[in-house]
PDB file of N, CA, C and O in Angstrom:
ATOM      1  N   MET A   1    -172.911 -27.781 -20.352  1.00  0.00           N
ATOM      2  CA  MET A   1    -171.412 -28.040 -20.545  1.00  0.00           C
ATOM      3  C   MET A   1    -170.566 -27.043 -20.414  1.00  0.00           C
ATOM      4  O   MET A   1    -169.461 -27.316 -19.945  1.00  0.00           O
ATOM      5  N   PRO A   2    -170.835 -25.791 -20.751  1.00  0.00           N
ATOM      6  CA  PRO A   2    -169.702 -24.721 -20.311  1.00  0.00           C
ATOM      7  C   PRO A   2    -169.569 -24.422 -18.936  1.00  0.00           C
ATOM      8  O   PRO A   2    -168.608 -23.874 -18.396  1.00  0.00           O
ATOM      9  N   GLU A   3    -170.624 -24.832 -18.409  1.00  0.00           N
ATOM     10  CA  GLU A   3    -170.555 -24.363 -16.745  1.00  0.00           C
ATOM     11  C   GLU A   3    -169.233 -25.203 -16.100  1.00  0.00           C
ATOM     12  O   GLU A   3    -168.311 -24.802 -15.389  1.00  0.00           O
ATOM     13  N   LEU A   4    -169.598 -26.801 -16.763  1.00  0.00           N
ATOM     14  CA  LEU A   4    -168.799 -27.960 -16.099  1.00  0.00           C
ATOM     15  C   LEU A   4    -167.271 -27.530 -16.527  1.00  0.00           C
ATOM     16  O   LEU A   4    -166.342 -27.939 -15.830  1.00  0.00           O
ATOM     17  N   VAL A   5    -166.983 -26.615 -17.796  1.00  0.00           N
ATOM     18  CA  VAL A   5    -165.392 -26.741 -18.188  1.00  0.00           C
ATOM     19  C   VAL A   5    -165.194 -25.606 -17.331  1.00  0.00           C
ATOM     20  O   VAL A   5    -164.040 -25.507 -16.915  1.00  0.00           O
ATOM     21  N   ARG A   6    -166.018 -24.703 -16.944  1.00  0.00           N
ATOM     22  CA  ARG A   6    -165.526 -23.144 -16.191  1.00  0.00           C
ATOM     23  C   ARG A   6    -165.307 -23.679 -14.546  1.00  0.00           C
ATOM     24  O   ARG A   6    -164.501 -23.230 -13.731  1.00  0.00           O
ATOM     25  N   GLN A   7    -166.261 -24.740 -14.366  1.00  0.00           N
ATOM     26  CA  GLN A   7    -165.863 -24.988 -12.852  1.00  0.00           C
ATOM     27  C   GLN A   7    -164.515 -25.994 -12.761  1.00  0.00           C
ATOM     28  O   GLN A   7    -163.854 -26.031 -11.723  1.00  0.00           O
ATOM     29  N   TYR A   8    -164.158 -26.828 -13.969  1.00  0.00           N
ATOM     30  CA  TYR A   8    -163.052 -27.580 -13.711  1.00  0.00           C
ATOM     31  C   TYR A   8    -161.582 -26.513 -13.994  1.00  0.00           C
ATOM     32  O   TYR A   8    -160.478 -26.834 -13.555  1.00  0.00           O
ATOM     33  N   GLU A   9    -161.741 -25.658 -14.526  1.00  0.00           N
ATOM     34  CA  GLU A   9    -160.923 -24.560 -14.824  1.00  0.00           C
ATOM     35  C   GLU A   9    -160.403 -24.047 -13.426  1.00  0.00           C
ATOM     36  O   GLU A   9    -159.263 -24.095 -12.962  1.00  0.00           O
ATOM     37  N   LYS A  10    -161.875 -23.410 -12.747  1.00  0.00           N
ATOM     38  CA  LYS A  10    -161.618 -22.709 -11.593  1.00  0.00           C
ATOM     39  C   LYS A  10    -160.901 -23.380 -10.512  1.00  0.00           C
ATOM     40  O   LYS A  10    -160.003 -22.833  -9.873  1.00  0.00           O
ATOM     41  N   GLN A  11    -161.343 -24.668 -10.301  1.00  0.00           N
ATOM     42  CA  GLN A  11    -160.637 -25.734  -9.638  1.00  0.00           C
ATOM     43  C   GLN A  11    -158.937 -26.078  -9.997  1.00  0.00           C
ATOM     44  O   GLN A  11    -158.077 -26.391  -9.174  1.00  0.00           O
ATOM     45  N   THR A  12    -158.800 -25.939 -11.230  1.00  0.00           N
ATOM     46  CA  THR A  12    -157.402 -26.616 -11.574  1.00  0.00           C
ATOM     47  C   THR A  12    -156.606 -25.350 -11.276  1.00  0.00           C
ATOM     48  O   THR A  12    -155.532 -25.591 -10.725  1.00  0.00           O
ATOM     49  N   ILE A  13    -156.855 -24.094 -11.496  1.00  0.00           N
ATOM     50  CA  ILE A  13    -156.486 -22.715 -11.045  1.00  0.00           C
ATOM     51  C   ILE A  13    -156.130 -22.713  -9.552  1.00  0.00           C
ATOM     52  O   ILE A  13    -154.993 -22.390  -9.209  1.00  0.00           O
ATOM     53  N   GLU A  14    -156.845 -22.980  -8.863  1.00  0.00           N
ATOM     54  CA  GLU A  14    -156.969 -23.037  -7.412  1.00  0.00           C
ATOM     55  C   GLU A  14    -156.209 -23.679  -7.018  1.00  0.00           C
ATOM     56  O   GLU A  14    -155.341 -23.221  -6.275  1.00  0.00           O
ATOM     57  N   ASN A  15    -156.249 -24.955  -7.359  1.00  0.00           N
ATOM     58  CA  ASN A  15    -155.076 -26.183  -6.818  1.00  0.00           C
ATOM     59  C   ASN A  15    -153.742 -25.823  -7.282  1.00  0.00           C
ATOM     60  O   ASN A  15    -152.749 -26.292  -6.725  1.00  0.00           O
ATOM     61  N   ALA A  16    -153.663 -25.082  -8.192  1.00  0.00           N
ATOM     62  CA  ALA A  16    -152.080 -24.959  -8.517  1.00  0.00           C
ATOM     63  C   ALA A  16    -151.735 -23.625  -7.887  1.00  0.00           C
ATOM     64  O   ALA A  16    -150.527 -23.436  -7.749  1.00  0.00           O
ATOM     65  N   LEU A  17    -152.448 -22.777  -7.526  1.00  0.00           N
ATOM     66  CA  LEU A  17    -152.197 -21.613  -6.736  1.00  0.00           C
ATOM     67  C   LEU A  17    -151.918 -22.211  -5.320  1.00  0.00           C
ATOM     68  O   LEU A  17    -150.867 -21.987  -4.720  1.00  0.00           O
ATOM     69  N   ILE A  18    -152.901 -22.966  -4.838  1.00  0.00           N
ATOM     70  CA  ILE A  18    -152.329 -23.676  -3.407  1.00  0.00           C
ATOM     71  C   ILE A  18    -150.881 -24.342  -3.333  1.00  0.00           C
ATOM     72  O   ILE A  18    -150.048 -24.267  -2.430  1.00  0.00           O
ATOM     73  N   LEU A  19    -150.829 -25.006  -4.532  1.00  0.00           N
ATOM     74  CA  LEU A  19    -149.339 -25.865  -4.443  1.00  0.00           C
ATOM     75  C   LEU A  19    -148.130 -25.031  -4.486  1.00  0.00           C
ATOM     76  O   LEU A  19    -147.014 -25.371  -4.093  1.00  0.00           O
ATOM     77  N   ASN A  20    -148.575 -23.529  -5.176  1.00  0.00           N
ATOM     78  CA  ASN A  20    -147.700 -22.838  -5.482  1.00  0.00           C
ATOM     79  C   ASN A  20    -147.387 -21.676  -4.416  1.00  0.00           C
ATOM     80  O   ASN A  20    -146.496 -20.849  -4.609  1.00  0.00           O
ATOM     81  N   SER A  21    -148.191 -21.690  -3.293  1.00  0.00           N
ATOM     82  CA  SER A  21    -148.441 -20.579  -2.336  1.00  0.00           C
ATOM     83  C   SER A  21    -148.919 -19.323  -2.964  1.00  0.00           C
ATOM     84  O   SER A  21    -148.360 -18.400  -2.372  1.00  0.00           O
ATOM     85  N   GLY A  22    -149.595 -18.929  -3.770  1.00  0.00           N
ATOM     86  CA  GLY A  22    -150.089 -18.254  -4.443  1.00  0.00           C
ATOM     87  C   GLY A  22    -149.433 -17.353  -5.416  1.00  0.00           C
ATOM     88  O   GLY A  22    -149.907 -16.347  -5.943  1.00  0.00           O
ATOM     89  N   ASN A  23    -148.026 -17.991  -5.597  1.00  0.00           N
ATOM     90  CA  ASN A  23    -147.117 -17.239  -6.609  1.00  0.00           C
ATOM     91  C   ASN A  23    -147.891 -17.493  -8.119  1.00  0.00           C
ATOM     92  O   ASN A  23    -148.131 -18.586  -8.632  1.00  0.00           O
ATOM     93  N   VAL A  24    -148.103 -16.575  -8.488  1.00  0.00           N
ATOM     94  CA  VAL A  24    -148.847 -16.502 -10.117  1.00  0.00           C
ATOM     95  C   VAL A  24    -147.706 -17.023 -10.750  1.00  0.00           C
ATOM     96  O   VAL A  24    -147.862 -18.149 -11.224  1.00  0.00           O
ATOM     97  N   SER A  25    -146.404 -16.415 -10.909  1.00  0.00           N
ATOM     98  CA  SER A  25    -145.580 -16.804 -12.044  1.00  0.00           C
ATOM     99  C   SER A  25    -145.502 -18.482 -12.131  1.00  0.00           C
ATOM    100  O   SER A  25    -145.489 -19.136 -13.174  1.00  0.00           O
ATOM    101  N   GLN A  26    -145.457 -18.974 -10.836  1.00  0.00           N
ATOM    102  CA  GLN A  26    -144.773 -20.592 -10.687  1.00  0.00           C
ATOM    103  C   GLN A  26    -146.166 -21.153 -11.162  1.00  0.00           C
ATOM    104  O   GLN A  26    -146.058 -22.124 -11.911  1.00  0.00           O
ATOM    105  N   CYS A  27    -147.453 -20.744 -10.884  1.00  0.00           N
ATOM    106  CA  CYS A  27    -148.641 -21.472 -11.206  1.00  0.00           C
ATOM    107  C   CYS A  27    -148.577 -21.157 -12.413  1.00  0.00           C
ATOM    108  O   CYS A  27    -148.584 -22.322 -12.812  1.00  0.00           O
ATOM    109  N   ALA A  28    -148.521 -20.569 -13.340  1.00  0.00           N
ATOM    110  CA  ALA A  28    -148.839 -20.284 -15.000  1.00  0.00           C
ATOM    111  C   ALA A  28    -147.788 -21.119 -15.308  1.00  0.00           C
ATOM    112  O   ALA A  28    -148.162 -21.839 -16.234  1.00  0.00           O
ATOM    113  N   ILE A  29    -146.349 -21.448 -14.899  1.00  0.00           N
ATOM    114  CA  ILE A  29    -145.330 -22.007 -15.564  1.00  0.00           C
ATOM    115  C   ILE A  29    -145.993 -23.473 -15.475  1.00  0.00           C
ATOM    116  O   ILE A  29    -146.111 -24.219 -16.447  1.00  0.00           O
ATOM    117  N   GLN A  30    -146.468 -23.816 -13.980  1.00  0.00           N
ATOM    118  CA  GLN A  30    -147.270 -25.147 -13.962  1.00  0.00           C
ATOM    119  C   GLN A  30    -148.024 -25.375 -14.653  1.00  0.00           C
ATOM    120  O   GLN A  30    -147.936 -26.540 -15.041  1.00  0.00           O
ATOM    121  N   LEU A  31    -149.069 -24.661 -15.206  1.00  0.00           N
ATOM    122  CA  LEU A  31    -150.124 -24.782 -15.984  1.00  0.00           C
ATOM    123  C   LEU A  31    -149.827 -24.910 -17.372  1.00  0.00           C
ATOM    124  O   LEU A  31    -150.555 -25.520 -18.155  1.00  0.00           O
ATOM    125  N   GLY A  32    -148.799 -24.358 -17.671  1.00  0.00           N
ATOM    126  CA  GLY A  32    -148.185 -24.290 -18.942  1.00  0.00           C
ATOM    127  C   GLY A  32    -148.677 -23.270 -19.867  1.00  0.00           C
ATOM    128  O   GLY A  32    -148.918 -23.438 -21.063  1.00  0.00           O
ATOM    129  N   ILE A  33    -148.824 -21.992 -19.058  1.00  0.00           N
ATOM    130  CA  ILE A  33    -149.542 -20.573 -19.897  1.00  0.00           C
ATOM    131  C   ILE A  33    -148.670 -19.639 -19.133  1.00  0.00           C
ATOM    132  O   ILE A  33    -147.912 -19.791 -18.175  1.00  0.00           O
ATOM    133  N   THR A  34    -149.103 -18.402 -20.027  1.00  0.00           N
ATOM    134  CA  THR A  34    -148.122 -17.330 -19.768  1.00  0.00           C
ATOM    135  C   THR A  34    -148.781 -16.645 -18.329  1.00  0.00           C
ATOM    136  O   THR A  34    -149.958 -16.811 -18.008  1.00  0.00           O
ATOM    137  N   ARG A  35    -147.917 -15.946 -17.632  1.00  0.00           N
ATOM    138  CA  ARG A  35    -148.245 -15.296 -16.458  1.00  0.00           C
ATOM    139  C   ARG A  35    -149.952 -14.086 -16.906  1.00  0.00           C
ATOM    140  O   ARG A  35    -151.089 -14.014 -16.439  1.00  0.00           O
ATOM    141  N   GLN A  36    -149.376 -13.541 -17.749  1.00  0.00           N
ATOM    142  CA  GLN A  36    -150.664 -12.602 -18.719  1.00  0.00           C
ATOM    143  C   GLN A  36    -151.811 -13.449 -18.841  1.00  0.00           C
ATOM    144  O   GLN A  36    -152.881 -13.021 -18.408  1.00  0.00           O
ATOM    145  N   ASN A  37    -151.757 -14.546 -19.345  1.00  0.00           N
ATOM    146  CA  ASN A  37    -152.860 -15.452 -19.677  1.00  0.00           C
ATOM    147  C   ASN A  37    -153.558 -15.781 -18.351  1.00  0.00           C
ATOM    148  O   ASN A  37    -154.782 -15.683 -18.265  1.00  0.00           O
ATOM    149  N   LEU A  38    -152.753 -16.193 -17.250  1.00  0.00           N
ATOM    150  CA  LEU A  38    -153.237 -16.844 -16.032  1.00  0.00           C
ATOM    151  C   LEU A  38    -154.116 -15.423 -15.498  1.00  0.00           C
ATOM    152  O   LEU A  38    -155.333 -15.369 -15.322  1.00  0.00           O
ATOM    153  N   HIS A  39    -153.163 -14.356 -15.310  1.00  0.00           N
ATOM    154  CA  HIS A  39    -154.208 -13.079 -15.133  1.00  0.00           C
ATOM    155  C   HIS A  39    -155.436 -12.862 -15.575  1.00  0.00           C
ATOM    156  O   HIS A  39    -156.311 -12.530 -14.776  1.00  0.00           O
ATOM    157  N   TYR A  40    -155.667 -12.996 -16.745  1.00  0.00           N
ATOM    158  CA  TYR A  40    -156.933 -12.872 -17.545  1.00  0.00           C
ATOM    159  C   TYR A  40    -157.935 -13.730 -16.802  1.00  0.00           C
ATOM    160  O   TYR A  40    -159.043 -13.294 -16.488  1.00  0.00           O
ATOM    161  N   HIS A  41    -157.447 -15.198 -16.473  1.00  0.00           N
ATOM    162  CA  HIS A  41    -158.377 -16.116 -15.958  1.00  0.00           C
ATOM    163  C   HIS A  41    -158.527 -16.110 -14.666  1.00  0.00           C
ATOM    164  O   HIS A  41    -159.392 -16.811 -14.141  1.00  0.00           O
ATOM    165  N   LEU A  42    -157.851 -15.455 -14.078  1.00  0.00           N
ATOM    166  CA  LEU A  42    -158.075 -15.227 -12.528  1.00  0.00           C
ATOM    167  C   LEU A  42    -159.055 -13.950 -12.479  1.00  0.00           C
ATOM    168  O   LEU A  42    -159.754 -13.788 -11.478  1.00  0.00           O
ATOM    169  N   ARG A  43    -159.112 -13.002 -13.602  1.00  0.00           N
ATOM    170  CA  ARG A  43    -160.236 -11.946 -13.385  1.00  0.00           C
ATOM    171  C   ARG A  43    -161.379 -12.524 -14.072  1.00  0.00           C
ATOM    172  O   ARG A  43    -162.525 -12.208 -13.750  1.00  0.00           O
ATOM    173  N   ARG A  44    -161.198 -13.129 -14.751  1.00  0.00           N
ATOM    174  CA  ARG A  44    -162.830 -13.802 -15.709  1.00  0.00           C
ATOM    175  C   ARG A  44    -163.186 -14.809 -14.525  1.00  0.00           C
ATOM    176  O   ARG A  44    -164.388 -14.773 -14.262  1.00  0.00           O
ATOM    177  N   LEU A  45    -162.592 -15.526 -13.894  1.00  0.00           N
ATOM    178  CA  LEU A  45    -163.086 -16.713 -12.892  1.00  0.00           C
ATOM    179  C   LEU A  45    -163.509 -15.757 -11.478  1.00  0.00           C
ATOM    180  O   LEU A  45    -164.463 -16.207 -10.843  1.00  0.00           O
ATOM    181  N   GLY A  46    -162.949 -14.634 -11.011  1.00  0.00           N
ATOM    182  CA  GLY A  46    -162.826 -14.155  -9.910  1.00  0.00           C
ATOM    183  C   GLY A  46    -162.267 -14.803  -9.070  1.00  0.00           C
ATOM    184  O   GLY A  46    -162.834 -15.012  -7.998  1.00  0.00           O
ATOM    185  N   ILE A  47    -161.227 -15.209  -9.282  1.00  0.00           N
ATOM    186  CA  ILE A  47    -160.008 -16.189  -8.180  1.00  0.00           C
ATOM    187  C   ILE A  47    -158.954 -14.858  -7.948  1.00  0.00           C
ATOM    188  O   ILE A  47    -158.323 -14.426  -8.912  1.00  0.00           O
ATOM    189  N   ASN A  48    -158.810 -14.213  -6.520  1.00  0.00           N
ATOM    190  CA  ASN A  48    -157.839 -13.461  -6.022  1.00  0.00           C
ATOM    191  C   ASN A  48    -156.824 -14.373  -5.557  1.00  0.00           C
ATOM    192  O   ASN A  48    -156.999 -15.220  -4.681  1.00  0.00           O
ATOM    193  N   SER A  49    -155.485 -14.106  -6.347  1.00  0.00           N
ATOM    194  CA  SER A  49    -154.505 -15.380  -6.019  1.00  0.00           C
ATOM    195  C   SER A  49    -154.020 -14.409  -4.209  1.00  0.00           C
ATOM    196  O   SER A  49    -153.854 -15.071  -3.185  1.00  0.00           O
ATOM    197  N   VAL A  50    -153.911 -13.156  -4.223  1.00  0.00           N
ATOM    198  CA  VAL A  50    -153.684 -12.871  -2.927  1.00  0.00           C
ATOM    199  C   VAL A  50    -154.208 -13.557  -1.444  1.00  0.00           C
ATOM    200  O   VAL A  50    -153.702 -13.549  -0.321  1.00  0.00           O
ATOM    201  N   PHE A  51    -155.490 -14.165  -1.999  1.00  0.00           N
ATOM    202  CA  PHE A  51    -155.760 -14.949  -0.671  1.00  0.00           C
ATOM    203  C   PHE A  51    -155.381 -16.268  -0.488  1.00  0.00           C
ATOM    204  O   PHE A  51    -155.703 -16.872   0.536  1.00  0.00           O
ATOM    205  N   TYR A  52    -154.653 -16.840  -1.478  1.00  0.00           N
ATOM    206  CA  TYR A  52    -153.874 -18.054  -1.463  1.00  0.00           C
ATOM    207  C   TYR A  52    -152.516 -17.457  -0.741  1.00  0.00           C
ATOM    208  O   TYR A  52    -152.269 -17.819   0.409  1.00  0.00           O
ATOM    209  N   LYS A  53    -151.740 -16.647  -1.346  1.00  0.00           N
ATOM    210  CA  LYS A  53    -150.624 -16.096  -0.859  1.00  0.00           C
ATOM    211  C   LYS A  53    -150.763 -16.137   1.040  1.00  0.00           C
ATOM    212  O   LYS A  53    -149.990 -16.718   1.801  1.00  0.00           O
ATOM    213  N   ALA A  54    -151.929 -15.368   1.392  1.00  0.00           N
ATOM    214  CA  ALA A  54    -152.358 -15.212   2.887  1.00  0.00           C
ATOM    215  C   ALA A  54    -152.618 -16.267   3.288  1.00  0.00           C
ATOM    216  O   ALA A  54    -152.393 -16.214   4.497  1.00  0.00           O
ATOM    217  N   GLN A  55    -153.069 -17.530   2.951  1.00  0.00           N
ATOM    218  CA  GLN A  55    -153.680 -18.716   3.337  1.00  0.00           C
ATOM    219  C   GLN A  55    -152.197 -19.404   3.770  1.00  0.00           C
ATOM    220  O   GLN A  55    -152.058 -19.907   4.885  1.00  0.00           O
ATOM    221  N   SER A  56    -151.242 -19.380   2.901  1.00  0.00           N
ATOM    222  CA  SER A  56    -150.155 -20.280   2.742  1.00  0.00           C
ATOM    223  C   SER A  56    -149.215 -19.846   3.969  1.00  0.00           C
ATOM    224  O   SER A  56    -148.494 -20.616   4.604  1.00  0.00           O
ATOM    225  N   ILE A  57    -149.374 -18.303   4.205  1.00  0.00           N
ATOM    226  CA  ILE A  57    -148.723 -17.794   5.352  1.00  0.00           C
ATOM    227  C   ILE A  57    -149.136 -17.918   6.647  1.00  0.00           C
ATOM    228  O   ILE A  57    -148.373 -17.859   7.611  1.00  0.00           O
ATOM    229  N   SER A  58    -150.380 -18.097   6.706  1.00  0.00           N
ATOM    230  CA  SER A  58    -150.984 -18.592   7.939  1.00  0.00           C
ATOM    231  C   SER A  58    -150.773 -20.032   8.222  1.00  0.00           C
ATOM    232  O   SER A  58    -150.932 -20.436   9.374  1.00  0.00           O
ATOM    233  N   ASP A  59    -150.451 -20.790   7.329  1.00  0.00           N
ATOM    234  CA  ASP A  59    -150.637 -22.033   7.468  1.00  0.00           C
ATOM    235  C   ASP A  59    -149.035 -22.461   7.802  1.00  0.00           C
ATOM    236  O   ASP A  59    -148.746 -23.491   8.410  1.00  0.00           O
ATOM    237  N   THR A  60    -148.271 -21.708   7.410  1.00  0.00           N
ATOM    238  CA  THR A  60    -146.714 -22.005   7.896  1.00  0.00           C
ATOM    239  C   THR A  60    -146.384 -21.216   9.349  1.00  0.00           C
ATOM    240  O   THR A  60    -145.369 -21.401  10.020  1.00  0.00           O
ATOM    241  N   THR A  61    -147.419 -20.347   9.654  1.00  0.00           N
ATOM    242  CA  THR A  61    -146.986 -19.488  10.957  1.00  0.00           C
ATOM    243  C   THR A  61    -148.008 -20.245  12.047  1.00  0.00           C
ATOM    244  O   THR A  61    -147.812 -19.969  13.230  1.00  0.00           O
ATOM    245  N   SER A  62    -148.786 -20.921  11.814  1.00  0.00           N
ATOM    246  CA  SER A  62    -149.322 -22.088  13.075  1.00  0.00           C
ATOM    247  C   SER A  62    -148.806 -23.319  13.020  1.00  0.00           C
ATOM    248  O   SER A  62    -149.050 -24.129  12.126  1.00  0.00           O
ATOM    249  N   SER A  63    -147.987 -23.525  14.087  1.00  0.00           N
ATOM    250  CA  SER A  63    -147.391 -24.665  14.499  1.00  0.00           C
ATOM    251  C   SER A  63    -148.198 -25.428  15.287  1.00  0.00           C
ATOM    252  O   SER A  63    -148.948 -24.938  16.131  1.00  0.00           O
ATOM    253  N   PRO A  64    -148.058 -27.062  14.981  1.00  0.00           N
ATOM    254  CA  PRO A  64    -148.927 -27.876  15.508  1.00  0.00           C
ATOM    255  C   PRO A  64    -148.547 -27.970  16.856  1.00  0.00           C
ATOM    256  O   PRO A  64    -147.399 -27.835  17.280  1.00  0.00           O
ATOM    257  N   GLN A  65    -149.786 -28.262  17.663  1.00  0.00           N
ATOM    258  CA  GLN A  65    -149.364 -28.487  19.148  1.00  0.00           C
ATOM    259  C   GLN A  65    -148.901 -29.799  19.453  1.00  0.00           C
ATOM    260  O   GLN A  65    -149.454 -30.766  18.929  1.00  0.00           O
ATOM    261  N   LYS A  66    -147.930 -29.944  20.259  1.00  0.00           N
ATOM    262  CA  LYS A  66    -147.407 -31.142  20.796  1.00  0.00           C
ATOM    263  C   LYS A  66    -148.540 -31.997  21.571  1.00  0.00           C
ATOM    264  O   LYS A  66    -149.379 -31.336  22.184  1.00  0.00           O
ATOM    265  N   GLN A  67    -148.624 -33.181  21.595  1.00  0.00           N
ATOM    266  CA  GLN A  67    -149.841 -33.873  22.345  1.00  0.00           C
ATOM    267  C   GLN A  67    -148.931 -34.892  23.169  1.00  0.00           C
ATOM    268  O   GLN A  67    -148.206 -35.612  22.482  1.00  0.00           O
ATOM    269  N   ASN A  68    -148.870 -35.063  24.724  1.00  0.00           N
ATOM    270  CA  ASN A  68    -148.615 -35.759  25.546  1.00  0.00           C
ATOM    271  C   ASN A  68    -149.407 -36.887  25.633  1.00  0.00           C
ATOM    272  O   ASN A  68    -149.200 -37.720  26.515  1.00  0.00           O
TER     273      ASN A  68
END
């Protein structure tokens, strides 16, 4: 049971980071916790928020190719 809770928590935080382009402050607001508490969870779960910032930057810089 504790492993299921950990997986759910990790998935929830990762989804919030994706939705907020890696912005930890906005992610914490969305999750209803403090930024410091979110940083604690990120460290505990081994989540690197910088990855989500880099991912969102690469998503916005690549433009879809036009098909004829």
